[in-house]
C-alpha positions as CSV (number, residue, x, y, z in Angstrom):
1,M,26.3,-4.3,44.5
2,E,27.6,-7.7,45.5
3,T,28.4,-8.6,41.9
4,L,30.1,-5.3,41.5
5,L,32.3,-5.8,44.5
6,Q,33.3,-9.3,43.3
7,A,34.1,-7.8,39.9
8,I,36.4,-5.2,41.6
9,V,38.4,-7.9,43.3
10,F,38.5,-10.6,40.6
11,L,38.9,-8.7,37.3
12,P,42.6,-7.8,37.9
13,L,43.2,-11.5,38.6
14,L,41.5,-12.5,35.4
15,G,43.7,-9.9,33.5
16,A,46.8,-11.2,35.2
17,L,46.1,-14.8,34.3
18,A,45.2,-14.0,30.7
19,A,48.3,-11.8,30.1
20,G,50.6,-14.1,32.1
21,L,49.6,-17.4,30.7
22,L,48.5,-16.6,27.2
23,G,50.4,-13.3,26.5
24,T,53.9,-14.6,27.3
25,A,53.4,-17.8,25.3
26,V,53.5,-16.0,21.9
27,F,56.2,-13.5,21.3
28,K,59.4,-13.3,19.4
29,Y,62.4,-11.0,19.3
30,V,64.2,-9.3,16.6
31,G,68.0,-9.6,17.2
32,S,69.8,-11.6,19.8
33,A,68.6,-12.3,23.4
34,P,66.4,-9.6,24.7
35,P,68.0,-6.8,26.7
36,L,66.7,-6.0,30.1
37,P,67.8,-2.5,30.9
38,E,65.2,0.3,30.7
39,V,64.8,0.7,27.0
40,H,63.1,3.8,25.7
41,A,62.0,5.3,22.4
42,H,65.0,7.6,22.1
43,D,67.4,4.6,22.3
44,E,66.2,3.4,18.9
45,E,67.7,6.4,17.0
46,D,71.3,6.0,18.2
47,G,71.3,2.3,17.6
48,H,71.9,1.2,21.2
49,H,69.0,-1.3,21.1
50,H,67.6,-2.9,18.0
51,H,64.9,-4.7,19.9
52,H,61.4,-3.6,19.1
53,Y,58.6,-5.3,21.0
54,E,57.0,-7.5,18.4
55,G,54.7,-9.6,20.6
56,P,50.9,-9.3,20.9
57,R,49.6,-5.9,22.1
58,W,46.4,-7.3,23.7
59,P,47.8,-8.3,27.1
60,M,48.7,-4.7,27.9
61,M,45.4,-3.4,26.5
62,L,43.4,-6.1,28.3
63,T,45.0,-5.6,31.8
64,T,44.9,-1.8,31.5
65,G,41.3,-1.8,30.3
66,L,40.2,-4.1,33.1
67,L,41.9,-1.8,35.6
68,I,40.2,1.3,34.3
69,V,36.9,-0.5,34.7
70,V,37.8,-1.6,38.2
71,A,38.8,1.9,39.2
72,V,35.4,3.3,38.0
73,L,33.6,0.6,39.9
74,S,35.6,1.3,43.0
75,W,34.5,5.0,43.0
76,I,30.9,3.8,42.6
77,A,31.3,1.5,45.5
78,F,33.1,4.3,47.5
79,F,30.1,6.7,47.2
80,D,27.7,3.9,47.9
81,V,29.5,2.7,51.1
82,T,30.2,6.2,52.4
83,A,26.5,6.9,52.2
84,G,26.2,4.4,55.0
85,N,25.9,1.0,53.4
86,T,28.3,-1.8,54.4
87,Y,28.6,-5.2,52.7
88,K,29.8,-8.7,53.4
89,V,30.0,-10.8,50.3
90,V,30.7,-14.5,51.0
91,V,32.7,-15.8,48.0
92,A,33.4,-19.3,49.3
93,E,33.8,-21.4,52.4
94,W,37.6,-21.5,52.6
95,V,39.3,-23.1,55.6
96,R,37.6,-25.3,58.1
97,S,39.9,-27.2,60.5
98,G,38.6,-28.1,64.0
99,E,37.5,-24.8,65.5
100,L,39.3,-22.7,63.0
101,M,36.9,-21.2,60.5
102,A,37.8,-18.8,57.8
103,A,35.3,-18.1,55.0
104,W,36.5,-16.1,52.0
105,T,34.4,-13.0,52.5
106,L,34.7,-9.5,51.1
107,R,34.2,-7.1,54.0
108,V,33.4,-3.7,52.5
109,D,33.0,-0.8,54.9
110,T,34.3,2.8,54.7
111,L,37.9,1.7,55.6
112,T,37.9,-0.8,52.7
113,A,36.2,1.6,50.3
114,V,38.9,4.2,50.9
115,M,41.6,1.6,50.2
116,L,39.8,0.3,47.1
117,V,39.7,3.8,45.6
118,V,43.4,4.4,46.3
119,V,44.6,1.0,45.1
120,T,42.5,0.8,41.9
121,T,42.9,4.4,40.9
122,V,46.7,4.5,41.3
123,S,47.0,1.0,39.7
124,A,44.9,2.0,36.7
125,L,47.0,5.2,36.1
126,V,50.2,3.2,36.5
127,H,49.0,0.7,33.9
128,V,48.2,3.5,31.5
129,Y,51.6,5.2,32.2
130,S,53.4,1.9,31.7
131,L,52.0,1.6,28.2
132,G,54.3,4.4,27.3
133,Y,57.2,3.8,29.7
134,M,57.6,0.1,28.9
135,A,56.7,0.4,25.2
136,H,60.0,-1.1,24.0
137,D,60.5,-3.7,26.7
138,P,60.5,-7.2,25.2
139,H,58.9,-8.6,28.3
140,Q,55.8,-6.5,28.3
141,P,53.1,-9.2,28.9
142,R,55.0,-10.4,31.9
143,F,55.2,-6.9,33.3
144,F,51.5,-6.2,33.0
145,A,50.6,-9.6,34.3
146,Y,52.7,-8.9,37.5
147,L,51.1,-5.5,37.9
148,S,47.6,-6.9,37.7
149,L,48.5,-9.8,40.0
150,F,49.8,-7.3,42.5
151,T,46.6,-5.3,42.3
152,F,44.5,-8.5,42.9
153,A,46.6,-9.4,46.0
154,M,46.3,-5.9,47.4
155,L,42.5,-6.0,46.9
156,M,42.4,-9.3,48.7
157,L,44.2,-7.7,51.6
158,V,41.9,-4.7,52.0
159,T,38.7,-6.6,51.6
160,S,39.7,-9.3,54.1
161,D,37.2,-10.3,56.7
162,N,39.6,-12.4,58.8
163,L,43.3,-12.5,59.6
164,L,44.0,-15.5,57.4
165,Q,42.6,-13.8,54.3
166,M,44.5,-10.7,55.1
167,F,47.7,-12.8,55.4
168,F,47.0,-14.3,52.0
169,G,46.8,-10.9,50.4
170,W,49.8,-9.7,52.5
171,E,52.0,-12.5,51.2
172,G,50.5,-12.0,47.7
173,V,51.7,-8.4,47.5
174,G,55.1,-9.6,48.9
175,L,55.4,-12.1,46.0
176,A,54.3,-9.6,43.4
177,S,56.7,-7.0,44.8
178,Y,59.6,-9.6,44.6
179,L,58.7,-10.3,41.0
180,L,58.5,-6.6,40.0
181,I,61.6,-5.4,41.8
182,G,63.6,-8.2,40.2
183,F,61.8,-7.7,36.8
184,W,65.1,-7.1,35.0
185,Y,66.5,-10.3,36.3
186,T,69.8,-10.1,34.3
187,R,70.9,-7.3,36.6
188,D,72.6,-8.5,39.8
189,S,71.5,-5.4,41.7
190,A,67.8,-6.0,40.8
191,N,68.0,-9.6,42.0
192,A,69.7,-8.6,45.2
193,A,67.1,-5.9,45.9
194,A,64.3,-8.3,45.2
195,I,65.7,-10.9,47.6
196,K,66.4,-8.2,50.2
197,A,62.8,-7.0,50.1
198,F,61.5,-10.6,50.4
199,V,63.8,-11.5,53.3
200,V,63.3,-8.4,55.3
201,N,59.5,-8.8,54.9
202,R,59.7,-12.4,56.1
203,V,61.1,-11.0,59.4
204,G,58.0,-8.8,59.8
205,D,55.7,-11.6,58.6
206,F,57.0,-13.9,61.2
207,G,55.6,-11.5,63.8
208,F,52.4,-11.1,61.9
209,A,51.9,-14.9,61.7
210,L,52.6,-15.2,65.5
211,G,50.1,-12.5,66.1
212,I,47.4,-14.4,64.1
213,F,48.2,-17.6,66.1
214,A,48.0,-15.6,69.4
215,A,44.7,-14.1,68.3
216,F,43.3,-17.6,67.6
217,V,44.5,-18.9,71.0
218,L,43.0,-16.0,72.8
219,F,39.7,-15.5,70.9
220,G,39.2,-19.0,69.4
221,S,38.6,-17.2,66.1
222,I,40.5,-15.3,63.5
223,E,37.5,-13.6,62.0
224,F,37.3,-9.8,62.7
225,D,33.8,-9.6,64.2
226,P,34.2,-12.1,67.0
227,I,37.6,-10.7,67.8
228,F,36.3,-7.1,68.0
229,A,33.2,-8.2,70.0
230,A,35.3,-10.0,72.6
231,A,38.2,-7.6,72.8
232,G,36.8,-5.6,75.7
233,E,36.5,-8.7,77.9
234,M,40.1,-9.8,77.2
235,Q,41.8,-6.6,78.4
236,D,43.0,-8.2,81.6
237,K,43.9,-11.6,80.2
238,T,47.6,-12.6,80.1
239,M,49.4,-15.1,77.9
240,H,52.5,-17.1,78.7
241,F,55.1,-16.0,76.1
242,L,58.8,-16.7,76.3
243,N,58.6,-17.5,80.0
244,W,56.7,-14.3,80.9
245,D,53.1,-13.6,81.6
246,V,52.3,-10.7,79.2
247,P,49.0,-8.9,78.7
248,A,47.4,-10.8,75.8
249,L,46.0,-7.9,73.8
250,E,49.3,-6.0,74.1
251,L,51.1,-9.0,72.8
252,I,48.8,-9.5,69.8
253,A,48.9,-5.8,68.9
254,L,52.7,-5.7,69.0
255,L,53.1,-8.9,67.0
256,L,50.7,-7.6,64.3
257,F,52.6,-4.3,64.3
258,M,55.8,-6.2,63.7
259,G,54.2,-7.4,60.4
260,A,53.2,-3.8,59.7
261,M,56.8,-2.6,60.3
262,G,58.1,-5.0,57.7
263,K,55.5,-4.2,55.0
264,S,55.5,-0.5,55.6
265,A,59.3,-0.2,55.9
266,Q,59.4,1.3,59.4
267,F,62.6,1.9,61.3
268,L,64.7,-1.3,61.7
269,L,62.8,-3.1,58.9
270,H,63.1,-0.2,56.5
271,T,66.3,-1.3,54.7
272,W,64.5,-3.0,51.8
273,L,62.5,0.0,50.5
274,P,65.3,2.2,49.0
275,D,66.9,-0.8,47.3
276,A,63.5,-1.6,45.8
277,M,64.0,1.3,43.4
278,E,65.8,-1.2,41.2
279,G,62.5,-2.2,39.6
280,P,61.0,-0.2,36.7
281,T,59.8,3.3,37.8
282,P,56.1,2.5,37.4
283,V,56.6,-0.2,40.0
284,S,58.1,2.2,42.4
285,A,55.0,4.4,42.0
286,L,52.5,1.6,42.5
287,I,54.1,-0.5,45.2
288,H,56.4,1.8,47.1
289,A,54.4,4.9,47.2
290,A,50.7,4.3,47.1
291,T,49.6,0.8,47.8
292,M,51.7,-2.1,49.3
293,V,53.6,0.0,51.8
294,T,50.4,1.4,53.2
295,A,49.1,-2.1,54.1
296,G,50.7,-1.8,57.5
297,V,48.8,1.4,58.2
298,F,45.6,-0.2,57.0
299,L,46.2,-3.2,59.3
300,V,46.5,-1.0,62.4
301,A,43.4,0.9,61.4
302,R,41.5,-2.3,60.8
303,M,42.5,-3.7,64.2
304,S,41.6,-0.4,66.0
305,P,39.4,-2.2,68.5
306,V,42.5,-4.1,69.7
307,Y,44.9,-1.2,69.6
308,E,42.5,1.0,71.6
309,L,42.8,-1.5,74.5
310,A,46.5,-1.8,74.2
311,P,48.1,1.5,75.3
312,F,51.6,0.2,75.5
313,A,51.4,-1.1,71.9
314,Q,50.0,2.3,70.8
315,D,53.0,4.0,72.4
316,V,55.4,1.7,70.5
317,V,53.6,2.5,67.3
318,V,54.0,6.2,68.0
319,I,57.7,5.9,68.8
320,I,58.6,3.8,65.8
321,G,56.5,6.0,63.5
322,A,58.2,9.2,64.8
323,I,61.7,7.8,64.6
324,T,61.0,6.6,61.0
325,A,59.7,10.0,59.9
326,F,62.8,11.7,61.4
327,F,65.4,9.1,60.3
328,A,64.2,8.8,56.7
329,A,64.0,12.5,56.3
330,T,67.6,12.9,57.5
331,V,68.8,10.4,54.9
332,G,66.7,12.0,52.2
333,L,68.7,15.2,52.7
334,V,71.8,13.9,51.0
335,Q,70.7,11.3,48.5
336,N,71.6,11.8,44.9
337,D,69.5,9.3,43.0
338,I,66.2,10.9,42.0
339,K,64.2,7.8,42.9
340,R,65.9,7.2,46.2
341,I,65.1,10.7,47.5
342,I,61.4,10.0,46.8
343,A,61.7,6.5,48.3
344,Y,63.1,7.9,51.6
345,S,60.3,10.5,51.5
346,T,57.8,7.6,51.3
347,C,59.4,5.9,54.3
348,S,59.2,9.2,56.2
349,Q,55.6,9.9,55.3
350,L,54.6,6.4,56.4
351,G,56.1,7.2,59.8
352,Y,53.7,10.2,60.0
353,M,50.7,7.8,59.3
354,F,51.8,5.5,62.1
355,V,52.1,8.4,64.6
356,A,48.4,9.2,63.8
357,M,47.4,5.6,64.3
358,G,49.3,5.4,67.5
359,V,47.7,8.4,69.1
360,G,44.3,7.0,68.2
361,A,43.6,9.3,65.3
362,Y,42.9,6.5,62.9
363,G,40.9,8.6,60.5
364,V,43.7,11.2,60.3
365,G,46.2,8.5,59.4
366,M,43.9,7.1,56.7
367,F,43.4,10.7,55.4
368,H,47.1,11.1,54.9
369,L,47.3,7.6,53.4
370,F,44.6,8.7,50.9
371,T,46.2,12.1,49.9
372,H,49.8,10.8,50.0
373,A,48.9,8.1,47.4
374,F,48.1,10.8,44.9
375,F,51.1,13.1,45.3
376,K,53.7,10.4,45.9
377,A,52.6,8.4,42.8
378,L,52.7,11.8,41.0
379,L,56.3,12.4,42.1
380,F,57.4,8.9,41.2
381,L,55.8,8.9,37.8
382,G,57.1,12.5,37.2
383,A,60.6,11.2,38.1
384,G,60.0,8.4,35.6
385,S,59.2,11.0,33.0
386,V,62.5,12.8,33.8
387,I,64.5,9.6,33.6
388,H,62.8,8.8,30.4
389,A,63.7,12.2,29.0
390,M,67.3,11.9,30.2
391,S,68.2,8.6,28.6
392,D,67.9,6.6,31.9
393,E,70.0,9.0,34.0
394,Q,69.0,8.9,37.6
395,D,71.7,11.0,39.2
396,I,70.3,14.5,39.9
397,W,73.8,16.0,39.6
398,R,73.8,15.0,35.9
399,M,70.6,16.9,35.2
400,G,69.9,20.6,35.8
401,G,68.1,23.3,33.8
402,L,65.5,20.9,32.6
403,R,62.6,23.2,33.2
404,S,62.9,24.7,29.7
405,Y,63.2,21.3,28.1
406,I,60.3,19.4,29.7
407,P,58.0,22.2,31.1
408,R,55.0,19.9,31.5
409,T,56.9,17.3,33.6
410,W,58.3,20.2,35.6
411,A,54.8,21.5,36.3
412,M,53.6,18.1,37.5
413,M,56.7,17.6,39.7
414,L,56.1,21.1,41.2
415,I,52.5,20.2,42.1
416,G,53.7,17.0,43.7
417,T,56.4,18.8,45.6
418,L,54.0,21.5,46.8
419,A,51.6,18.8,48.1
420,L,54.4,16.8,49.8
421,T,55.8,19.8,51.6
422,G,52.3,20.9,52.7
423,F,51.8,24.1,50.8
424,P,48.6,25.7,51.9
425,L,45.4,24.3,50.3
426,T,47.2,21.3,48.6
427,S,46.1,17.9,49.8
428,G,49.3,17.3,51.8
429,Y,48.7,20.5,53.8
430,F,45.3,19.2,55.1
431,S,46.4,15.7,56.0
432,K,50.0,16.3,57.2
433,D,49.1,19.2,59.4
434,A,46.2,17.1,60.8
435,I,48.7,14.5,61.9
436,I,51.0,17.0,63.5
437,E,48.0,18.6,65.3
438,S,46.8,15.2,66.5
439,A,50.2,14.3,67.9
440,F,50.2,17.6,69.9
441,A,46.6,17.1,71.0
442,A,47.3,13.6,72.5
443,H,49.1,15.3,75.4
444,E,51.1,12.1,76.2
445,P,54.9,12.4,76.7
446,V,55.5,10.0,73.9
447,A,53.1,11.9,71.6
448,M,54.9,15.2,72.4
449,M,58.2,13.7,71.5
450,A,56.6,12.5,68.2
451,F,55.2,16.0,67.7
452,W,58.6,17.6,67.8
453,L,60.2,14.9,65.6
454,L,57.5,15.4,63.0
455,V,57.9,19.1,62.9
456,V,61.6,18.8,62.4
457,A,60.9,16.1,59.7
458,A,58.6,18.6,58.0
459,L,61.5,21.1,57.7
460,M,63.8,18.4,56.2
461,T,61.0,17.2,53.9
462,S,60.7,20.7,52.5
463,F,64.4,21.0,52.1
464,Y,65.1,17.7,50.3
465,S,62.0,18.1,48.1
466,W,62.9,21.6,46.9
467,R,66.6,20.5,46.6
468,L,65.4,17.9,44.1
469,M,63.4,20.4,42.2
470,F,66.1,23.1,42.0
471,V,68.9,20.7,41.2
472,V,67.0,18.9,38.5
473,F,65.0,21.7,36.8
474,H,66.9,24.9,37.5
475,G,70.5,26.2,37.1
476,K,72.8,25.2,34.3
477,P,72.3,21.9,32.5
478,R,75.0,19.4,33.6
479,A,74.2,16.6,31.2
480,S,76.3,15.8,28.1
481,R,75.4,17.4,24.8
482,E,74.3,14.1,23.3
483,V,71.8,13.5,26.2
484,L,70.5,17.1,26.0
485,A,70.0,16.8,22.3
486,R,67.6,13.9,22.9
487,V,65.7,15.4,25.9
488,H,62.0,15.4,25.0
489,E,58.6,15.6,26.8
490,S,57.0,12.2,27.5
491,P,54.2,11.0,25.2
492,P,50.5,11.8,26.1
493,V,50.0,8.2,27.4
494,M,52.5,9.0,30.1
495,M,51.4,12.6,30.8
496,V,47.6,12.0,31.2
497,P,48.1,9.8,34.3
498,L,50.2,12.7,35.7
499,Y,47.4,15.2,35.1
500,V,44.9,13.0,36.9
501,L,47.2,12.5,39.9
502,A,48.0,16.2,40.0
503,A,44.3,16.9,40.3
504,G,44.2,14.5,43.3
505,A,47.3,16.1,44.8
506,L,45.7,19.5,44.6
507,F,42.1,18.9,45.5
508,A,41.7,15.5,47.4
509,G,42.5,17.1,50.8
510,W,40.2,20.0,50.4
511,V,37.3,18.0,49.0
512,F,37.4,15.1,51.6
513,Y,38.6,17.0,54.7
514,D,35.2,17.2,56.4
515,D,34.5,13.5,55.7
516,F,37.8,12.1,56.9
517,V,38.6,14.3,59.9
518,G,36.1,17.1,60.0
519,E,32.6,17.4,61.4
520,H,31.2,14.5,59.4
521,E,33.9,12.1,60.3
522,A,31.8,10.0,62.8
523,V,29.2,9.4,60.1
524,F,31.8,8.9,57.4
525,W,33.7,6.2,59.2
526,G,30.7,4.6,60.9
527,Q,31.6,1.3,62.5
528,A,34.8,0.9,60.3
529,I,37.0,2.6,62.9
530,Y,36.5,2.0,66.6
531,R,37.5,4.6,69.1
532,A,37.2,3.9,72.8
533,A,35.0,6.2,74.9
534,H,38.0,8.1,76.3
535,N,39.4,8.8,72.9
536,E,38.4,12.3,71.9
537,I,41.5,13.0,69.9
538,I,39.6,14.4,66.8
539,H,37.8,16.8,69.1
540,H,41.0,18.0,70.8
541,M,42.8,18.1,67.5
542,H,40.7,21.0,66.3
543,E,41.4,23.0,69.4
544,V,45.2,23.1,69.5
545,P,47.0,26.5,69.9
546,A,47.6,28.6,66.8
547,W,51.4,28.1,66.9
548,V,50.9,24.4,66.5
549,K,48.7,24.9,63.5
550,W,51.3,27.3,62.0
551,S,54.4,25.2,62.8
552,P,54.3,22.9,59.7
553,F,53.8,25.9,57.4
554,V,56.7,27.8,58.9
555,M,58.9,24.7,58.5
556,M,57.9,24.4,54.9
557,V,58.8,28.0,54.2
558,V,62.2,27.7,56.1
559,G,63.0,24.5,54.2
560,L,62.2,26.1,50.9
561,A,64.3,29.2,51.7
562,I,67.3,27.2,52.7
563,A,67.1,25.0,49.6
564,A,66.7,28.1,47.4
565,F,69.7,29.7,49.0
566,F,71.8,26.6,48.7
567,Y,71.0,25.5,45.2
568,L,70.0,28.8,43.4
569,V,72.0,31.5,45.1
570,K,75.2,30.2,46.8
571,T,75.6,27.0,44.8
572,D,79.1,26.2,46.2
573,L,77.8,26.2,49.8
574,P,76.4,22.6,50.0
575,G,79.8,21.2,48.9
576,K,81.7,23.3,51.5
577,L,79.2,22.3,54.2
578,A,79.5,18.6,53.3
579,M,83.3,18.9,53.6
580,A,83.1,20.8,56.9
581,L,80.7,18.2,58.4
582,R,82.2,15.2,56.6
583,P,81.5,12.6,59.3
584,L,77.9,13.6,59.6
585,Y,77.5,13.8,55.8
586,L,78.9,10.3,55.4
587,F,76.7,9.1,58.2
588,L,73.6,10.3,56.4
589,L,74.9,9.3,52.9
590,N,75.4,5.8,54.2
591,K,71.9,5.7,55.7
592,W,73.1,5.6,59.3
593,Y,75.2,2.5,58.4
594,F,72.2,0.2,58.9
595,D,73.1,-2.1,55.9
596,E,76.6,-2.4,57.2
597,L,75.4,-3.1,60.7
598,Y,72.9,-5.8,59.5
599,D,75.6,-7.3,57.4
600,L,77.8,-7.6,60.4
601,I,75.1,-8.9,62.8
602,F,73.0,-11.1,60.6
603,V,74.4,-11.7,57.1
604,R,78.0,-12.7,57.8
605,P,77.2,-14.9,60.8
606,A,74.5,-16.6,58.7
607,F,77.0,-17.3,55.9
608,A,79.7,-18.4,58.4
609,L,77.1,-20.8,60.0
610,G,76.2,-22.1,56.5
611,R,79.8,-22.7,55.6
612,M,80.4,-24.6,58.9
613,F,77.5,-26.9,58.2
614,W,78.6,-27.3,54.6
615,R,82.0,-28.4,55.8
616,A,80.5,-30.8,58.3
617,D,78.2,-32.1,55.7
618,K,81.2,-32.7,53.4
619,K,83.3,-34.5,56.0
620,I,80.7,-36.5,58.0
621,I,77.7,-37.1,55.7
622,D,79.6,-37.3,52.4
623,G,82.6,-39.0,54.2
624,L,80.4,-41.8,55.5
625,G,77.8,-41.9,52.8
626,P,78.7,-41.2,49.1
627,D,82.4,-41.1,49.7
628,G,82.5,-43.9,52.3
629,V,80.2,-46.9,52.3
630,S,79.1,-46.6,48.6
631,V,82.7,-46.3,47.4
632,L,83.6,-49.5,49.4
633,T,80.7,-51.3,47.9
634,V,81.7,-50.3,44.3
635,H,85.3,-51.4,45.1
636,L,84.2,-54.8,46.4
637,G,81.8,-55.2,43.4
638,R,84.7,-54.6,41.0
639,I,86.8,-57.3,42.6
640,T,84.0,-59.9,42.7
641,S,83.0,-59.1,39.1
642,R,86.4,-60.3,37.9
643,L,85.4,-63.9,38.9
644,Q,82.5,-63.7,36.4
645,S,84.6,-63.8,33.2
646,G,82.0,-65.4,30.9
647,Y,84.4,-68.1,29.5
648,L,83.1,-71.7,29.6
649,Y,86.5,-73.2,30.4
650,H,86.9,-70.9,33.4
651,Y,83.6,-72.2,34.8
652,A,84.5,-75.8,34.1
653,F,87.9,-75.3,35.8
654,A,86.2,-73.8,38.8
655,M,83.8,-76.8,39.0
656,L,86.7,-79.2,38.8
657,L,88.5,-77.4,41.6
658,G,85.3,-77.6,43.7
659,I,84.8,-81.3,43.1
660,A,88.4,-81.9,43.9
661,G,88.1,-79.9,47.1
662,L,84.9,-81.8,48.2
663,I,86.5,-85.2,47.6
664,T,89.6,-84.3,49.5
665,W,87.4,-83.1,52.5
666,L,85.4,-86.3,52.4
667,M,88.6,-88.5,52.3
668,M,90.3,-86.6,55.1
669,G,87.5,-86.0,57.5
670,G,84.9,-88.5,56.4
């Protein structure tokens, strides 16, 4: 089993290195410099792009093949671990500095096993899908190398046995995300989005790093087992931080959560996620729906022994999660880019997961993470299939009536939408309702506020999801005749991953409900998730009143009804409403003006400061240095160099003058 676990983690790295170092060394283009927009099969006919990919095919096949193998191995490991086995595989002794010890160890328990399955399954399907989606991109080996590198970093993160190893994976996925968002680097918007994702994540990572330092100061170790063992004794300890004495565990929990907020795009650090849609669509599905953005949720679940003893930090997690779920849903209501609607939806669903974590229902949060990975990846790849069919059009108002053109894609998107909105017996129904029930069952004032925000968010989720479906697939086609003439169903290599994800979206919740949050959950999670003695949330969750259980379903039906009325019956109503409520509409359309606010508070002052220093640098440093002393030296050098003419009679004359001077001096003074 140990060899198998090592294979799961290191095969993607092997594929990434092979494709990245060997695959990109040998390829050539036909035509001029390679284009970097999304190039698809249908562009060849009308002569837009004459670039066929003519490089080697093996990098794509190798990385995809390895990931399929890894996904199969992960499921084997999953069933082995959930049967009650846990593993610790020491790969290497890694860091040893004074008292700081961090071995490179793969810690595989139920929590890891769930994440392994999610990461490798979605990644393998995205690799397969990309074979079709990126078929004409001249930079294929680079793309597949990045995807596999990302998968390796994420696997490092979820198998970590100490905070440093987790930080390594954490930064690794940040790097891969940067490379993939900015994959088409000739587009300014892609570069800007990549930098934004990187910088906003650095803000969160600063908190994460401080949290790791604080943990080391307090516990004398950054390995999980010593920290978890000693957490109980440390509950009353304080730390001196920014001139205050603060409870140590609360501080560590909050700092670690700051890292989670950045990576999981929570309120205040969410601004990077919608912009990250600049990358190719498969990237959005892999990173921004299923794997990287769930790292923050995983971190809180992994550190459950610390959070259980830090009630204030738990409240903060609930508040931020609830606000994110609500905020992102409001913005999703009015977005017009098909990928951005789904991106805000992801943001919102991550808020749900954090609410579950904050009220202590860690298994419930992980359950939603697990099911959400399937249906959100399905929605993103389905959107990619629509974009592919529509010659790269992403504006939903330039689509319409596509159901008759691409019925299979429509069916897949429908399944994804049903699961996302929580239609009975789909996977979203089990996991999302469980979160709403657990928020109610916590009976804390903060959790009650979260409960109401989540219920309202469920209504908005239903509305914007069905709005997308109706506007894109129903009504009259709004695309140009040329585009409609070329609309075609995606090739099988792109459709098969959708079928697999659709199966997950339909059945994952129903199959795994008892294990994750039902009667077997204590056995299923084992030691992987810690719950304090007073935490009986799972027990209370199953005993909430009937109206609480029905509320998400009612919200889904209401949202569906409003969307159907707006976009199928009275199609002129949304426009009138937007005009009537113009300030509110613009407020939501501009994402609550967060980008403008950050621009005002952080970006412009930073630029102003930079300019000020640059001017000072020019005046003082350049003025005294390159433009001052050195210019003077050169000037003096020029003058003295004139004395060295190289003519013999000049030197003889100088010697005569010297001798004459000497003799005169001797006669006068001597």
